N, C-alpha and C positions, 0 to 999 in steps of 0.2 A: 287272239281269242282263237280256239279248235275248231271250226266249227265248216262244214260243205255241206251241197246238193244231192244227189241225181238224180232225176227227172224226167218227164214227158209230158207236151199239152199239144191241145184244137193247132199248135201252129210248122208242132214238125216232126205233129207224124198222124197217119191217118187213120178216123174213129177203127177201125180196123186194130191196125193195130197197138195203138190207145190203150184199148179196150181189155187186148192180149198180155199188156206190158199190166198192166190195172191190177188188171188178177192174180199177172205176178206177188206184187208186188206185196196184193194189200196174207197175197196166201204165208209169203213168206214171214209175215209182220207178223199176222194173228195164231200160224205156230210155231212161234217161237224161232223160224229155224235161224235166225241170227245169233241164237246160242247166248253169250257176253258182251253180242254188243247193241241187242233190244236197247238196255235203259239205255240207251247215248242215243236216242235216234224216236224221232216223229213225222209221221207219213200224212200227209196230205196230203188228199183224192177225192178228188169234187168229178164235174159234169167234162170240165172239158180240161184237163191236168190231174198226173200222179210225182207225186212229189216224197223221194226217201232228204230228211232233213238228218243229217249224223253226228256226231264228237267225233274227236278220234287223235291220239299225239300225233300219227301219222298217216295225217287226211289220204296218199298216194295208193296207200296201204288197204284202207277200209273202204277206198272207193272196188280199189280191184279183187276186192271178196264179197261184193255187193252187186259187182254184175259177174261175177259165180254162179253165186247164188240164184242169178235173176237164169242164166242159159240154159242152167239143170228148171226152168218152172217154163222157158216160155220156148219154143220153138222153132226153127225162121233168122232171118238177123232180121236185128231193132237197130242195137249198137248207132247206127247211121245219126238213128231218129232221138239219142237222148240228148242231151245237156248235162256239164256238172260245174258247178263256181263256186267257188273255193276264200274262206277268207273274209275277207269285208269286198267281192264283188258277191259274191251268196245275201251279205244283206241286202246287199242292194236292190237283190233280186227278191227277195222275200216283200219288204218295200214296196218291186214293183208293183209285185202281184197282189196284196193285202193294197193297196190304192185304185186298184179294178183297170190299171195301165195290157195289163196283159191276159186280159178276159179278154171272148170274144159279142160282152155284148160291155162300150166300153163305161169303163167307172161304175160295173156293179155291185152292190152295197152284199148282197151278200154273200161271197167270198171273203171280208172282212169278220163276219161271221164264222166263216170256215173256219179259216186259218187260227183264230181265235178256236176255234172250240176241239182244233185240233193239237192244235196245243195245253189243254187244261185236262182234256182226258189223259191228254199222256205223260201226263206232272200229278195226276191224277193216279197215275194206277203204274209209274215209277222214278225212281226218283235217278231225275232231270239233274244233270252237269249245269253249271255256272254257269257253261255257256250256252247251254239251247236252250237257259233262262235268259241268260242276254238280247238271242238271235232271236225272237222272240218277244219281247216286248219294245224292243229298237223297234223289231220291223213293223206289229201294231203301232207304236206308238208314230216314227213315219210313216205308214197308208195310211194314217187319221187324220192328218198335216195335210201331208197331197191332196185327201183327198177332198177339205172343207174349201185350206186355196185353191185349188180350181176347178171345180165341179163341174167333172169330166161326165158325169150322169149329165147335167142337162143337156136336151135335144137327143137324144139318145133311150132308147124307147128300153124298163127291164125285158127282160128273155118271159115273167112274167105277163106283162100287158101282149107282150107279138104274143101268143099264145090263145094269150081269152080274145086278143080284135079275132085272130083269126079264124075259133070257136063258131065264134058269133056271125063272121059273117052268111058259115053255115047256120043258122039258123033252127040246129040241134032237140028235137023231141028232151034228148036225153043225155047225157055227161057224162061218164065214169074221169074218174079217178087213180089211181093206181097210187097208194102208197100211201103213211100218213107222215108226211116230212114237211118241217118248212117250207119246202117248193111247189108241194102241192097243198100246203095249202091259202100260200100264197099266189099259185092260182087260181085257186076256188072263187079265194075273194079279186081275183081280177078276174073275171067273167062275172063271177056277180055284178059287180060293177057295170058290168055293159050287159045288162039285161038278161044271163043265161041261170037259171036260177032252178032247174032239175036236174042239181047236182049228187050222186054217190059218192062211197069210197068204198074200193075195194083195198086191206089193208090188214095187217096179222094179230094188230091190237087196236081189235076191239071195244076195250073199254076207254082207249082211249081218242075212238073214234069221233069228229066234227060232223060230218055227216052223216045220214043214214046209212047198211051193207049198205055189201050184198058180196060175196063173194067176185071170185077172179075167174074163172070157167066164162060168167056170161059175159062176158066182156062187150061179144061180137052182138050182144043184145041192147048194145047203147050207141049213138049214131056219131057221137067225137069221146076218143077213151085219150085223156091226157095217164102215162106213165112216169113216176118220178118219187120209186121205189129204187132203196136198194137191198139192195140182192147177187148176189152171186152166179147166176142163169135165170132162164132166161123161162120171164113165169104167162105171158100172151103168146097161144097157140092154137095150131087149132082153123077153123076153114074159117073166112070171115061172116055177115048174116046184114046184120047191118050193120054196123062202120063203114062209117063214109073214110074215116080217117084217123092214126096214127100222130099224139107230141110222142117220141121216145122222151123225156130227156134224162134217162139214170143214165148210169155207168160206174162199173155196165150195163148197157143194152135191160130191160123186161120181153123186150121182141125178138123171137123165133127168126135166125134169118128170111121163111121160103112162107112167110106169108102173105094171102093171096086179097092184101088190106093195104093202104098207101099210110107209108109208114115218112115223118117228117127229123130227122134228131137234129140232136146240135148243132150239129155242121151247120145243118141245110136252114137253120133258122139264122143263125151266125151270122146266114152269109146275103141277111133280108133285110140287116142294115150296117152291112159293111162299108155301104158310101157315107150314110151320117157319121161311120168311123174313119171317115180317110180323112173328110171333115176340119176334127181334131185332128188330123198325125198335128201343124202346129204346138199343140200344144199339151197332146203327148210327151213331143221331143223337150219340150221350155221345163215340163216336169220332171220327166226325166232320167234329165244336165240337175238339174233340184234335192234330184233323187242321188243323183252321184257326191256332191257337194258336201253335205247331208253328212252319210255316210261318213264320208274322208274323214270328217269332221268327228263324227261323235269315236272311229276307229282314229284322231291320234290323240284326241282330251282319253281317251280310255290308256292308250300307247307310258302316258304321264302318268296317270295316277300311277297305272302299273309300277313306277321304275322308281316314287312316290314310295310308296309301301316294298321296298328289297331296299329301297335306300337304311 
């Protein structure tokens, strides 16, 4: 199986660099700048990571091609923050990502949906090679198996629950959710469970709204803003008024850099639960060992099957 991944995440780079690389990868992917290689790629972009999975008969050459394209899109040094995996190590990496081992919020379930969505979107839009089908189908299966067996998420709060807890502590008169996204919906539900009910939504798709809608330009009329929108550039700007805090969990971020309102980003939220993550370090290490064993066994079986077909 000829596949690899080129990526960046919250462990390898700070938020500014992740944001720059995320924008660069998305511009390449959406603009078709990958040329004839586009049908052999899947882009996974979340608040914690951006990863380009690819197939090629010459993985090293393809990897170099992607780096050359990125250098035209991103200014400054970034190669030191990138990681790459190929073949068996690539499948092991995707399995860990899908299981939630590699997330700021250990064992989070959202990543499983995000990986599946990235794969299905690429599958619907392109003619992916069988190698990438194998990679994502096995990666999703392995991640689900490990998530079920180890129950990593137990005792570690989810991102929406942490945001909801912090929001409820402020006792806000009103809260604005920016973005009609799955994360936005989960944050709204978590806040409502904690008794925060005066919720509104800013969205480009009002016909799909799950809350009363307002223009995003009115963000500073709300005590708390939770930004969870997929946007190519900041959409929250200008002077603050009533807003006490903004939780920006978007990637790229929704907020302009120089707001006069406190902004809590995804990295800061992850640090709030770091102690609980470290308490499960032994479990994570055991899970990573198990993933390596599973992937090795899958590659052995695959090799035997290919040998039989070649006879």
